[in-house]
C-alpha positions in Angstrom: 0.0 0.0 0.0 1.1 3.5 -0.7 -0.1 7.0 0.0 -2.0 7.3 -3.3 -3.9 4.1 -2.6 -4.8 5.3 0.9 -6.0 8.6 -0.5 -8.3 6.6 -2.9 -9.7 4.6 0.1 -10.4 7.8 2.0 -12.2 9.3 -1.0 -14.6 6.3 -0.9 -15.4 6.0 2.8 -14.2 9.2 4.4 -11.0 9.9 6.3 -12.4 8.8 9.7 -13.2 5.3 8.3 -9.6 4.5 7.1 -7.7 3.5 10.2 -3.9 3.8 10.2 -2.7 4.4 13.8 -0.8 1.6 15.6 -3.5 1.6 18.4 -6.2 0.9 15.8 -4.3 -1.6 13.7 -3.1 -3.8 16.6 -6.8 -4.4 17.5 -7.3 -6.0 14.1 -4.1 -8.0 14.2 -5.7 -11.0 16.0 -8.6 -13.3 15.8 -9.8 -15.3 18.8 -6.7 -17.4 18.9 -3.8 -16.4 16.6 -0.7 -14.3 17.1 -0.4 -10.9 15.6 -0.6 -10.2 11.9 -1.0 -6.4 11.9 -2.7 -5.0 8.7 -1.4 -1.9 7.0 -4.8 -0.2 7.2 -8.4 -0.9 8.2 -11.3 0.3 5.9 -14.8 0.5 7.3 -17.5 0.8 4.5 -21.1 1.7 5.2 -22.9 0.2 2.2 -22.6 -2.1 -0.8 -21.5 0.7 -3.2 -18.5 1.5 -1.0 -17.6 -2.2 -0.8 -17.7 -2.5 -4.5 -15.5 0.6 -5.1 -13.0 -0.6 -2.4 -12.7 -4.1 -4.0 -12.4 -2.6 -7.5 -9.5 -0.4 -6.3 -7.8 -3.3 -4.5 -8.0 -5.4 -7.7 -6.7 -2.7 -9.9 -3.7 -2.0 -7.7 -3.1 -5.6 -6.6 -3.5 -4.9 -2.9 -4.4 -7.7 -0.5 -7.9 -7.3 1.1 -9.0 -9.4 4.1 -12.8 -9.2 4.9 -13.6 -9.2 8.6 -16.6 -9.2 10.9 -16.1 -9.3 14.6 -12.8 -11.3 14.4 -14.0 -14.2 16.6 -12.7 -16.8 14.2 -10.3 -19.6 15.3 -8.3 -20.5 12.2 -6.7 -17.2 11.2 -9.2 -16.4 8.5 -9.9 -12.8 9.5 -6.3 -11.6 10.0 -4.1 -10.0 7.3 -1.5 -12.7 7.2 -0.2 -11.4 3.8 -0.4 -7.7 4.5 -2.7 -5.2 2.8 -5.8 -3.9 4.5 -8.7 -5.3 6.6 -12.2 -4.7 5.2 -14.2 -4.3 8.4 -17.9 -4.8 7.6 -19.3 -4.2 11.1 -20.8 -0.8 10.1 -23.2 -2.6 7.7 -25.3 -3.9 10.6 -28.9 -3.4 9.7 -31.6 -6.0 10.1 -33.5 -5.1 6.9 -36.6 -7.3 7.1 -38.3 -10.2 8.9 -40.8 -11.8 6.5 -43.1 -13.8 8.8 -45.2 -15.1 5.8 -42.2 -16.6 4.0 -40.1 -17.3 7.1 -37.2 -15.2 5.9 -34.9 -12.6 7.5 -32.8 -10.2 5.4 -29.7 -8.8 7.0 -26.5 -6.9 6.3 -23.3 -8.8 7.1 -22.5 -6.9 10.3 -25.6 -8.0 12.2 -24.6 -9.7 15.4 -25.9 -13.3 15.5 -27.5 -13.0 19.0 -29.3 -9.8 18.0 -30.8 -11.7 15.1 -31.9 -14.4 17.5 -33.6 -11.9 19.8 -35.4 -10.1 16.9 -36.9 -13.2 15.3 -37.7 -14.9 18.6 -39.7 -11.8 19.6 -42.1 -12.7 16.7 -42.3 -16.4 17.5 -39.6 -17.5 15.0 -36.1 -19.1 15.3 -32.8 -18.8 13.5 -31.2 -22.1 14.6 -27.4 -21.6 14.0 -25.9 -20.7 17.4 -22.1 -20.6 17.3 -20.3 -20.3 20.7 -19.4 -16.7 19.9 -22.9 -15.7 18.9 -23.1 -12.8 21.4 -20.3 -11.1 19.4 -19.9 -12.8 16.0 -21.6 -11.4 12.9 -23.8 -13.1 10.4 -21.4 -12.3 7.6 -18.6 -14.0 9.4 -20.9 -17.0 10.2 -21.6 -17.4 6.5 -18.0 -17.0 5.5 -17.0 -19.8 7.9 -20.2 -21.9 7.6 -20.4 -21.7 11.4 -22.0 -24.4 13.4 -23.1 -24.4 17.0 -24.7 -26.3 19.8 -28.0 -26.9 17.9 -26.3 -28.3 14.7 -27.2 -31.9 15.6 -30.9 -31.4 15.0 -31.1 -28.2 13.0 -27.9 -28.1 10.9 -25.4 -25.4 10.3 -25.3 -22.0 8.6 -25.3 -23.3 5.0 -28.7 -25.0 5.7 -30.2 -21.5 6.3 -28.8 -19.5 3.4 -31.5 -18.7 0.9 -29.8 -15.9 -1.1 -26.8 -13.6 -1.0 -25.8 -10.4 -2.6 -22.1 -9.4 -2.7 -19.1 -8.2 -4.6 -16.7 -10.5 -6.5 -12.9 -10.2 -6.1 -12.8 -8.2 -9.4 -15.3 -5.7 -8.2 -18.6 -6.9 -9.8 -21.9 -7.1 -8.0 -23.4 -10.6 -7.9 -26.4 -12.4 -6.5 -26.7 -16.0 -5.5 -29.6 -18.3 -4.5 -33.2 -17.3 -4.4 -36.0 -16.3 -1.9 -38.1 -19.3 -3.0 -38.1 -22.6 -1.2 -37.1 -24.3 -4.5 -34.6 -23.2 -7.1 -32.4 -25.2 -9.4 -31.5 -22.4 -11.7 -27.8 -22.5 -12.5 -25.0 -23.5 -10.2 -25.6 -23.2 -6.5 -23.4 -20.2 -5.9 -24.8 -19.5 -2.5 -23.5 -22.8 -1.2 -20.2 -22.2 -2.9 -19.9 -18.8 -1.1 -20.9 -20.2 2.3 -17.8 -21.5 3.9 -15.4 -19.8 1.3 -13.7 -17.9 4.2 -13.6 -14.5 2.4 -11.6 -15.9 -0.5 -14.3 -15.8 -3.3 -16.4 -12.7 -2.5 -17.6 -10.2 0.0 -21.2 -10.4 1.2 -23.3 -7.2 1.3 -26.8 -8.7 2.0 -27.9 -12.1 3.2 -31.3 -13.7 3.1 -31.8 -16.4 5.8 -34.4 -19.1 6.4 -36.3 -19.1 9.7 -38.4 -21.7 11.4 -41.2 -21.6 14.0 -39.9 -21.4 17.5 -40.3 -24.7 19.4 -43.0 -24.4 22.1 -41.3 -26.6 24.8 -37.7 -27.4 25.8 -36.2 -29.6 28.5 -32.5 -29.9 29.4 -30.6 -32.6 31.4 -27.0 -33.1 32.6 -25.5 -36.5 33.2 -22.2 -37.6 34.8 -20.1 -40.5 33.4 -17.0 -42.3 34.7 -15.1 -41.7 31.4 -15.3 -39.8 28.1 -15.6 -43.1 26.3 -18.7 -44.0 28.3 -20.3 -40.6 27.5 -19.4 -41.0 23.8 -21.1 -44.5 23.7 -24.2 -43.0 25.4 -24.4 -40.5 22.5 -24.5 -43.4 20.0 -27.2 -45.0 22.1 -29.4 -42.0 22.1 -29.1 -41.4 18.4 -29.6 -45.2 17.6 -32.9 -45.0 19.6 -34.3 -42.5 17.2 -34.0 -39.5 19.5 -32.8 -36.4 17.9 -31.9 -33.9 20.6 -31.7 -30.2 19.8 -28.4 -30.2 21.6 -26.1 -32.9 22.8 -22.8 -31.7 24.3 -19.8 -33.2 26.0 -17.2 -32.0 28.5 -14.3 -33.9 30.0 -13.0 -33.7 33.6 -10.4 -31.1 32.7 -13.0 -28.8 31.2 -15.6 -29.4 34.0 -13.0 -28.4 36.7 -12.0 -25.3 34.8 -15.6 -24.2 34.3 -16.5 -24.8 37.9 -13.5 -22.8 39.2 -14.5 -20.0 36.8 -18.3 -20.0 37.2 -19.1 -21.8 40.5 -22.2 -23.5 39.0 -22.1 -26.6 41.2 -21.0 -28.9 38.5 -19.8 -32.4 39.6 -16.0 -32.0 39.4 -15.4 -35.7 40.2 -17.1 -36.8 36.9 -14.9 -38.2 34.2 -17.2 -36.5 31.7 -20.5 -34.7 31.4 -23.2 -35.0 28.7 -25.6 -32.0 28.4 -28.7 -32.7 26.5 -31.7 -30.7 25.4 -34.8 -31.8 23.5 -37.5 -29.5 22.1 -40.8 -29.7 20.3 -44.4 -30.5 21.4 -44.8 -31.1 25.2 -45.6 -34.8 24.9 -42.6 -35.3 22.6 -40.3 -33.4 24.9 -41.4 -35.4 28.0 -41.1 -38.8 26.2 -37.7 -38.2 24.6 -36.1 -36.6 27.7 -37.2 -39.6 29.8 -36.0 -42.1 27.2 -32.7 -40.3 26.8 -32.2 -40.3 30.6 -32.7 -44.1 30.7 -30.3 -44.6 27.9 -27.6 -42.6 29.6 -28.1 -44.6 32.8 -27.7 -47.8 30.8 -24.3 -46.4 29.6 -23.0 -45.9 33.2 -24.4 -42.4 33.8 -24.9 -41.4 37.4 -26.8 -38.5 38.8 -28.9 -37.6 35.7 -30.3 -34.1 36.5 -33.3 -32.9 34.6 -33.7 -29.1 34.8 -36.8 -28.3 36.8 -37.2 -24.8 35.5 -35.7 -22.2 33.1 -33.2 -21.1 35.7 -31.7 -24.6 36.0 -31.7 -24.9 32.3 -29.8 -21.7 31.9 -27.3 -22.8 34.5 -26.6 -26.0 32.6 -25.9 -24.2 29.3 -24.0 -21.4 31.0 -21.4 -24.0 32.0 -21.1 -25.3 28.5 -20.8 -21.9 26.8 -18.2 -20.9 29.3 -16.0 -23.9 28.5 -13.4 -22.2 26.2 -13.2 -19.0 28.4 -12.7 -21.2 31.5 -9.9 -23.2 29.8 -8.0 -20.1 28.7 -7.6 -19.2 32.4 -5.7 -22.4 33.2 -2.4 -21.8 31.4 -0.9 -18.8 29.4 -1.5 -20.3 25.9 -4.6 -22.1 24.6 -4.6 -24.1 21.3 -8.2 -24.9 20.4 -8.7 -27.5 17.7 -11.7 -28.7 15.7 -11.5 -32.4 14.8 -14.7 -34.0 13.7 -15.6 -37.7 13.1 -18.7 -39.8 12.4 -20.8 -40.2 15.5 -20.1 -43.9 15.5 -16.3 -43.2 15.9 -16.7 -40.7 18.7 -15.6 -43.1 21.5 -12.5 -44.0 19.5 -11.7 -40.4 18.9 -11.9 -39.3 22.6 -9.8 -42.3 23.6 -7.2 -41.3 21.0 -7.1 -37.7 22.3 -6.6 -38.9 25.8 -3.8 -41.2 24.7 -2.1 -38.5 22.7 -2.2 -36.1 25.7 -0.7 -38.7 28.0 2.0 -39.8 25.6 3.1 -36.2 25.0 2.7 -35.1 28.6 0.2 -32.4 27.7 -2.9 -31.1 29.4 -5.8 -31.3 27.0 -9.4 -30.2 27.9 -11.9 -31.7 25.5 -15.4 -30.5 24.9 -17.7 -30.2 22.0 -20.8 -31.1 20.0 -20.9 -34.8 20.8 -24.2 -35.2 18.9 -22.6 -34.4 15.6 -19.1 -35.8 16.3 -17.5 -32.4 16.5 -14.8 -32.3 19.3 -12.7 -29.4 20.5 -9.5 -30.8 22.0 -8.0 -27.7 23.7 -4.3 -27.9 24.5 -3.3 -25.9 27.5 0.3 -24.8 27.2 2.8 -21.9 27.3 4.1 -20.7 24.0 7.3 -19.4 25.7 8.2 -23.1 26.4 9.6 -24.1 23.0 10.2 -27.7 23.9 6.6 -28.1 25.0 5.3 -26.3 21.9 7.1 -28.8 19.8 5.2 -31.5 21.6 2.0 -29.5 21.1 2.6 -29.4 17.3 3.2 -33.2 17.2 0.0 -33.8 19.2 -2.0 -31.7 16.8 -0.6 -33.6 13.8 -1.6 -36.9 15.5 -5.1 -35.7 16.4 -5.9 -34.8 12.8 -4.3 -38.0 11.5 -6.5 -40.1 13.7 -9.6 -38.0 12.8 -9.0 -38.6 9.1 -8.3 -42.4 9.6 -11.7 -42.6 11.3 -13.4 -41.0 8.3 -13.5 -37.5 9.8 -12.5 -34.0 8.8 -9.8 -31.5 10.0 -12.5 -28.9 10.6 -16.1 -29.3 11.5 -16.9 -25.6 11.9 -13.9 -23.4 12.5 -12.7 -23.3 9.0 -9.2 -23.7 7.5 -7.8 -20.2 7.4 -4.0 -20.4 7.4 -3.7 -22.5 10.6 -5.0 -25.7 9.0 -4.0 -25.2 5.4 -1.2 -27.8 5.6 -3.7 -30.5 6.7 -6.3 -29.9 3.9 -4.6 -31.8 1.0 -4.5 -35.0 3.1 -8.3 -34.8 3.4 -9.2 -33.4 0.0 -6.9 -35.3 -2.3 -5.1 -33.8 -5.4 -8.2 -33.8 -7.7 -10.4 -31.8 -5.2 -7.6 -29.4 -4.3 -6.9 -28.7 -8.0 -10.6 -28.0 -8.6 -10.8 -25.6 -5.7 -7.7 -23.8 -6.9 -9.2 -23.5 -10.3 -12.3 -21.8 -8.8 -10.2 -19.4 -6.8 -8.1 -18.4 -9.8 -11.1 -18.0 -12.1 -12.9 -15.7 -9.6 -9.8 -13.9 -8.2 -7.1 -13.9 -10.9 -4.9 -11.4 -9.1 -5.3 -13.3 -5.7 -6.2 -10.1 -3.8 -9.1 -11.5 -1.7 -7.9 -13.0 1.6 -4.6 -14.4 0.3 -2.9 -17.2 2.2 -6.1 -18.7 3.4 -7.4 -22.3 2.7 -4.5 -23.0 0.3 -1.0 -23.4 1.9 
């Protein structure tokens, strides 16, 4: 970037919305996990026309542009690892419409996920995707990463709720993708292509989301198990019985102890693992499925199955789960959160492997995650200043992903690839699929200006 390019950016958005000071730039140099990659500038557009002009300028001058929402990502996707500027979309934060007749919401990319939840629930509707960072993360970032969440087991992930998109291509052209109709097979499914593209193929300026009716009843339960393997086998038992919980989460003993020390919720710190379950729907269905799930958990060695008596108890159960990562970050100076995902039937094997890897490399790993869809978050608690230990951490990460792939899994269930997992992707994708993805990237972004260094090593 040079002074002339900065002048052009200021002409588009105004001087106050081109940030250049060290104090401003350092705030954009991190995501929720990764070390600093400070950008050369931050540009904060207010509308789609400004986004288009900014991207057009970046393409003409060959300047790297990294789109960013709230920066809550965990794979390095929203940091400027290759220099250039950050395109901060948080000013574009209007909830444009809630269409109750067609069950649709239209938003700009900077709308905070939890704000959308509140707005649609106020009119009896529900937007199911609920990433752990939902109180801060933006819808645009959720779409870029195809974010999941606690309710993914029953309701799916972000891609399942994308109806239509408007945006700007890497060469500065407006585009639309998808449709507002429930059915549409007109042309390629560009909306699905863009969802999960991690800011490498386009910048979203408007998003149309599918909504569903808000469930009338919910019931939550918490169960203690002697080991993670026992809890994992209970998950398979619940699903095999035809029960589809809205949420089915797991926490190991390391995580439970950290959460209890952090929050003081009265969690059983002597448990080898906890399962947290919620069912929703009609009252009779909720009562039947929660009772049946409790019996199945007891058959798989669960003790002290606690069913929430009221909303306060329910909130306490889920407060503990949502505090898991924050609690673990307090244990040691450095936290390395991973995202290995396997078929549900392989969950017990995966948790056993993680525990074995932790023991063999003398590492503290707290594991929690979305047990119902096989998505685990092994969280290595370490100190980046200890180079010998960090070498063991890197070896452990390699082994965790190797096991996940051998079990038919994936290196990322919901956090994305960014730059932190790019070296693992070819082992999962294979040469043919990697070449096809590269061809798409080159075709849409011939100068490679949009979020360079992400997805591809």
